[in-house]
N, C-alpha and C positions, 0 to 999 in steps of 0.2 A: 582471357576470362571465359570460363565455361558458359555456353549459351543457356544452360539450365539454371545458372546462378543469377539472382537479382542483386544481391549484396555480397561483396567479398572484402573482408577486413583482415589486414595482415600486419602484425606487429605494431598495432596502433598505440600511440602514447601522447599524452598532453601534459605539459609541465607549466606550472604557474609560479611566479615569484611572489612570495608572501609580502604584502605591504607595498608592492610596487604597482603603478598603473600599467595595465596591459595595453600594448600598442594595437591600434586598429589598423585595418588595411588602408593604405594611402593612395590617392589618385596621382596621376602623372604631374598635374599642375601643382599639387601640394609638395611633391618631391622636388620639383625644380625650384619652387619658391623657397623651400627650406634650404636648398643648396646655396642659393644666393645670399640668404639672410644669416646663415650660420656664422660667418666671420664677424659680422657686425655685432651679433649677440655675444660672441666671445670677448670682443673689445669692451662692450658695455658692461659685461660681468666684471672685468678687471677694474674699470673706472669706478664702478659702484661698489667694488669689493664685495660682490655677492658671494655667499657661501655656496659651494656645490651641494646639490641634493644628495643626501646620504640614503641611497636606496638599499633595501634589505637584500642580503645575499642568500637568504633562505628560500628554498624552492620546495614545492610539493608536486607529486605526480598525481593528477586527477585520474589519469588512465595510464596503464603501463602494460605493454606486451599483450594487448587484446587481439586475439585472432579467432575469427569464426566466419562461416559462410551461411547465407540464407538462400534457400532454393526459391525459385519463382513460384508464386502461389502459396507460400508457406506463411503461417501466422506465428510469430515468435515473440515471447514475452521476455522482458528484461526486468529482473527483480533485484532487490538489495536495499540496504538501509539508506537513510539520508547521508549524502556525502560519498556514496560508493562509486560515483562516476557515471550514473545512468543518463542524467541530463546532458553532461558534457559529451557523451557518446553521440546523442542525437544532434547536438549543436554542430558537431563535426560532420555528421552525415548530411545535414542541411546546409553546410558551408557557412554557417554563422561564425564559426571560428576554425582556424587551421590547426591541424595536428602538429605536435613537435617532432614526432617521428612516426614511421609506418605509412601505410597507404590504404585508401578506401576506393573501391570501384563499385559504381552503381549502374545498373542496366535498366533504362526506362525513365519515364516521367516520375518525378518525386514530388509528393505533397506532404505537408506537415501540419500537425495540430499540436503546436508547442505552446506559445504564449497567445492564448485566445484573445482576440480583440485588437491585436497590434494593427495599426493603420486606420482605425476608426477615428473620425473627426467629430468632436462634440457638437459643432454648429450645424453639421449636415444631418439630414433626416435618415431614418432607418433605411428607406429606399435608396437614397444616394450612397449611404455607407455600404449597402449590400453590393452595389456595382463597384465602388471604390475598392473595398476589401477583396472582392472576387478578382479584380484585375491585379491587385498586389499579389494574390496567391497564385496567379498564372492562368486564370480562367478568361476565355474570350468573351466578348460582349454577347455574341450569339448564344454561347453556352449559358451565360447568366440569364438572358432573356428566357431561354427554354426552361430553366430550373427555378425561376424567380418565385412563382406561386408555391412550389414545393418547399423552397427554403423558408418562406414566410410562414406557411402552415406549420412547418416543423418547429419553428421558433416560438409560435404561439403569440406573436405580437402584431397580429393583423390590424387591430384597431389603432395602433400607434405607429404604423409603418411610415407615415408621412409627418411624424413629429421628430424634431431634432433629438438626437440620442442623449444630449445633455440632460434631458428631462426624464430619461429612462431610469428605472431602478437598476441596481447593480446586477440583479438576476436577469432582468429583461435584456440588458446590454450583453451579458455573457451568452444568453440563449441565442440571440441573433448572430453573434460572432461565431459561435460554435456551429450554428446551422449553415452559415456560409461555408466555413471550412470543411464541414462534414460532407458537403455535396460536390467536392472535387472528385475527379475520376482519374487519379494517378495510377501508374503501374506499381509504385511503391508508396505506402502510406506510413509516416512516422508519427506516433501518438505518444504524448507525454502527459499522463495524469489529467487529461481534460474532462474525463467522465465524472469529475467531482463537481461540475458546475450545475447550478439549478437545484430544484427540489427533487424529491424522490421520483415523481412521475416523469420529469424530464430526463433524469439519469437513466431511467428504464428505456426511454426512447433513444438515448445516446448508445446504450448497450445494444439495442436492436439494430441501430444503424451500423455499428461496428460489426455486428454479426453478418449483416447484409454484404458489407464490403469484403469480409473474409469469405463469404459464400460465393462471391463472384470471381474467386480465383486470383485476387490481387495479393501482392506481398505486403504484409503488415508487420511492423516492429512496434511493439506495445510496451511502454514503460508505465508501471502502476504499482501502488502500494495496496490496491484492492486485490487480494489473492483470489477471491472467488471469481472476479472478472478475468484474471489471467487464466485460471483453470477452465473457465467457460469458453474463452475466445481462442486460446493459444494451443498449438499442438506441441511445440517444444519451448523451452525456456533456458535462459542463461542467468546465472546468479553472479552478480558483481559484488566484490568485497574488497575495499581498499584500492579500487581502481583496476583490479585484476579479475579475470574470470575464475571464480572459485569452483563452480561445478556447472554442468549443463546436462540436459536430458529431457524426457517427456515432462510436459508442464505439470501434470497432476502429481507425479512422484517428486519432482523438484520442489514444488510449493510445499508439499508435506514435510520434506526434509528441511527446508528453509524455516518454516514456522516452528518446527520442533527445536531446531538449533537456537533460534532467537529466543524462544521461551526459556530454554534451559540456561541461556546466558543471562537473561534478565532476572529469572527467578520470580518469586512472589514479591508483592509490594512490601510485605513485612520481612525483614531480614532474618527473623527467627533466632537472632542472637541476643537481643535485648528484650526483657520482659515488657509486655504491655500492661499498664497499671491503672486502676481506678483508685486513687488515694482515698476518696471519701468512703469507699466500702472495704478498702484494703485487699482488693482482688488483683491477682497477678496471673497472667497467662504467659507461660514460658516457651511452649513448643506445640506446634501442630504438625504432626508427621504422618503423611499418607504412605501406605505400603500396598503393593500389588502382590497378591498370592495366587499362584496358578497351580492347580492340582487336577489331574485327570481332565484336562481340557476345560476346566471351570475356573473362572476368574473371580476373585474376591477382593474388594477394596476395603481396607481397614485404615481408619483414621484415628490416631491416638492424640489426645489433647491433655497436656499436663500444665499444672500451675500451682499457685500457693494462695492461701487466704491468711492474711496477716492477723485478722481477728474474726471471730465467729460470724458466719452467715447462715441463717436458718434454712433458707431455700432459695435456689437460683435456677432460672430457666435458661436452657441452651437451645438456640435455633441453629440448625445446620442446613447449609445450602450447597447445591452443586449447580454451577452455571457454566455457560460457554465462555471462552476467553473474551468474546465481544460483549459479555454482560447479560445475555439472555438467560433467564432463570429456567432451569430444567427440573429441579426438585427442591422442595423445602420441607423440613420436618421440625416441629417445635414441641414444647411441653404440653400445650393445650390440645394438640392432636395426637401426640404419641407418648406423652408422659416423660419427656426428656428433662427431668428435674435433677438438680444436684442438692442433696440434703446435708445439713449439719457440717458445713465446710469450716475447717480450721486447720491450718498447716498445709502440708503438701496434699494435692489431690490429682486424680487422673480420671478421664472418661474416654470411652472408646465407642466409635460408630463403626459398624461392620455391615457391608453389603455383599451378600453371597451371590455368585453367578451374575455379576453386574453386566457382563457383556451381552446377556440376553435382553437387557433393557436400554443400554447405552452403546452407541457406536464407538468404534475406536477413534481416539484423538485426544486433544488437550482439553482439560476442564479446570475451572477454578473452584476452590472450596472457600466459602464464606462462613463466618461464625458470628453469632450475636448472643450476648449475655444480658439478661434483664431480670428484674425483680418480679414478684408475684403480681405486682400492680402495673406491669409492662413498662416500668422505668428502665431505659437503656443504660447499662453499666459500661459495657465494652462492645464495640463493633469492629470486626476485623474483616475488611474486604480483601479477597485474594490472600487469605491466610496461608494458603499453599496451592501449588499447581500440581496436577497429576496427569499422567499420560496413560490412558487405557489402551491396551493392545487391540489391534484389529482382529476380528474373529470371523471365520467362515460360518455365519449364523445359519444360512439356508442350505448348507451343504453343496453349494454350486461350484466351489473352488475359488470363489471371489470373496475377499475379506470386506466386511461392511465398514465403511469409513465415514466419519462425521462430515468431512468436507465434500465427499463425492456423493453420498447417498442420503444424508440427513442425520439427525441425532438419535432417533428412536427406531430400532429394527422391529417393527410391529409384526406379530404373528399374523399370517394370512393364508387363505386358500385360493387356488386358481382353477377354474373349470373352463373347458373349451367345448363348445357344442357346434356340431356341424350336421346339417341335414343329409 
């Protein structure tokens, strides 16, 4: 193994039998005892006419042909949908489970933040559990003594440190557990979605701690569904899909590609094939179709909405929204601010929203289009969240040769001036 490598994974595969109990690792005593008792169990089965257990012959590969190397001091993200094999990979690396095929080589002390709180005893106090859990995770008593005050301060449970943890709230329990695990000093740190514990303030502290670990030159393998965290912490990333490595590359580029692909596969919440109907008013919305038009380096977003009014509607208000995929409202326009009224509806109808040179105002990336239809008295008739998804291309707004991206730079490319003064 190259001395510059921290992790070397070659042809890794893990197979599970569907519906069958997975065998755990056995001790020597259990193996000997089983050998002596097996003949008697067979006789008893015949006497009692016990039916054999019909185990499923179906198998699945949670991982298959996974091969990659991680350099020492590198921070690598592992991304993919639920069931892609991310957690299975980390369980193999931490020796919780054995691979079916392939090999893994690790250089240095390994620490893991997988199932936070494993090893905590409810009857013991926070102080006692800190020492117990630290020992389970491989920390020496002297190391825990040295870091104890820092661990407790990080967790924010100073007032309750001598209280049995069975009286802790779930948030307090998880914060203390994470604080213990986060203060390990391994050469290789394996992290599996533990940054979701606690409130927003504590999550921010967790991200800061992860940044510190990465900044100290340790090797980190980080599994997360939080794409912003992956981009912030990781240099490179691997995309697992169906237990295999689908793609790998720089974290920022790979996350952009992953999110774009997932959104295209998911589509909008409304399938666009079946009309949305308010029977009381006889209103139908058949289609919401966004189009990107690029002319002379200028990008225009055009959104066409079509429908039908089964009976006359004198006046109908249309509210149009652009939001991030996470739901943050970017822009909203409605009839009372911009006069977006539909008059004298009866039969087929169509309305069009058009935003010229939109790349001057919105960064490149994915956005959701929401629509709301209401009466003059603000009675809601139809509400369509994520009526359509649109991808705005990234543009070199500032002429620097760098394209402005929603995920990297923010949502709004504001105009600005910069002056430098020197005596």
